[in-house]
C-alpha positions in Angstrom: -49.2 5.4 7.2 -47.9 6.7 3.5 -45.2 8.7 4.7 -43.8 6.0 7.0 -43.8 3.6 3.6 -42.3 6.3 2.0 -39.6 6.5 4.5 -39.2 3.0 4.1 -38.6 3.1 0.7 -36.5 5.5 0.8 -34.4 3.8 3.6 -34.5 0.5 1.7 -33.0 2.3 -1.6 -30.2 4.1 0.4 -29.1 0.5 1.4 -29.4 -1.2 -2.1 -27.4 1.3 -3.3 -24.6 1.2 -0.8 -24.0 -2.2 -1.4 -23.9 -1.9 -5.0 -20.7 0.8 -4.3 -17.1 0.0 -6.1 -14.2 -0.8 -3.7 -14.1 0.7 0.1 -11.1 1.2 2.3 -10.1 -2.1 3.5 -11.2 -3.9 0.8 -8.5 -6.6 -0.6 -7.8 -8.0 -3.9 -5.8 -11.0 -4.5 -3.6 -10.9 -7.7 0.0 -10.3 -9.7 2.5 -8.1 -9.6 3.5 -7.2 -12.8 5.3 -4.6 -12.7 7.8 -2.4 -10.5 8.0 1.7 -11.3 9.7 2.4 -8.3 10.0 1.8 -5.0 6.5 2.8 -3.9 4.6 2.3 -7.1 3.8 -1.3 -8.6 1.2 -2.7 -11.1 -1.4 -5.2 -9.7 -3.6 -7.4 -11.8 -6.5 -8.8 -10.8 -8.3 -10.8 -13.0 -9.1 -8.3 -15.7 -8.1 -5.5 -14.1 -4.9 -3.8 -13.9 -4.1 -1.2 -11.2 -1.3 1.2 -10.7 -1.0 1.3 -6.8 0.9 3.4 -4.5 2.2 1.9 -1.4 0.5 3.8 1.5 2.5 5.5 4.5 6.0 5.6 2.8 8.1 8.1 0.8 10.5 6.9 -1.1 13.5 8.4 -3.2 12.7 9.0 -6.5 16.2 9.1 -8.2 19.9 7.9 -6.7 21.2 4.4 -5.7 18.9 4.4 -2.5 16.0 4.5 -4.9 17.0 1.8 -7.4 17.9 -0.7 -4.3 14.2 -0.1 -3.0 13.0 -0.8 -6.7 15.0 -4.1 -6.5 14.1 -5.0 -3.1 10.5 -4.6 -3.9 10.8 -6.4 -7.5 12.3 -9.6 -5.9 9.8 -9.7 -3.1 6.6 -9.5 -5.2 7.7 -9.2 -9.0 5.7 -11.7 -11.2 4.3 -13.4 -7.8 0.6 -13.5 -6.3 -0.1 -10.5 -3.9 -3.1 -9.1 -2.0 -4.0 -5.3 -2.0 -5.7 -3.8 0.7 -7.0 -0.5 -0.8 -6.8 2.3 1.5 -7.9 5.0 -0.7 -7.2 7.5 -3.4 -4.5 10.2 -3.1 -5.7 14.1 -4.2 -4.2 13.3 -7.8 -6.2 10.2 -8.3 -3.8 7.5 -7.6 -4.9 4.2 -6.1 -3.4 4.3 -2.1 -3.1 0.8 -1.0 -1.0 -1.3 1.5 0.6 -4.5 -0.8 1.2 -8.1 0.9 3.1 -10.8 -0.3 1.1 -13.8 -1.1 3.8 -16.5 -0.9 4.3 -20.0 0.8 8.3 -19.4 1.1 8.5 -16.2 2.4 5.0 -16.0 4.1 2.9 -13.0 4.3 4.9 -9.4 4.5 3.8 -6.0 4.4 6.1 -4.6 1.6 5.7 -0.8 2.9 7.3 -1.8 6.2 9.7 -4.1 4.7 11.1 -0.7 2.9 11.0 1.3 5.7 12.8 -1.7 7.6 15.4 -2.1 5.0 15.9 2.0 5.2 15.0 2.1 2.0 11.8 4.6 2.3 11.2 6.8 5.0 7.5 7.0 6.9 5.2 9.4 5.8 5.1 12.4 8.6 2.3 12.1 10.4 1.1 8.5 9.2 1.8 5.4 10.9 -0.5 2.0 10.9 -2.4 1.1 13.7 0.3 -0.3 16.5 3.6 1.9 15.3 5.1 -0.6 12.9 6.5 1.9 10.7 7.5 4.2 13.5 9.3 1.5 15.2 10.6 0.0 11.8 12.4 3.5 10.9 13.6 4.0 14.6 15.3 0.6 14.0 16.6 1.4 10.1 18.3 4.7 11.9 19.8 3.1 14.6 21.2 0.9 12.4 22.3 3.5 9.6 20.7 1.5 7.1 19.5 3.1 3.8 18.8 6.6 3.7 19.9 6.9 7.1 23.6 5.7 6.4 25.1 8.8 5.6 25.2 11.7 8.2 22.0 13.2 6.8 19.3 11.7 5.4 18.6 11.6 1.3 
């Protein structure tokens, strides 16, 4: 009888501990994008919290005209505007990796990583895709249309 009570208490404590944990993959935050550092990194503020967020699943150039065009597109879509960040995890370096969506009544809801890939301003990370293959489809369309990275004979 005492052993059963100990097990029940232990299970109860485990459940209590997991419910008090911070963010889990899939959790969403609504906030404001206050900075665009590059085509794949933004500053996201939710209340008093400030996050440096890397967009999941994309590889964007760090320098050059395509990198600047990607940063500009991202800034035009979301800088100074409300957005939703869906936390996916942390990279090995510790940076927060998330999906970022517009929250604009005029533009509607757009996945910003997907928009960059569609425009050819970022490539899909090797071996990564969303559940329904949206990034692969967007990258193939950008390649076929020779947009951004795919405008030159060899990718930049």
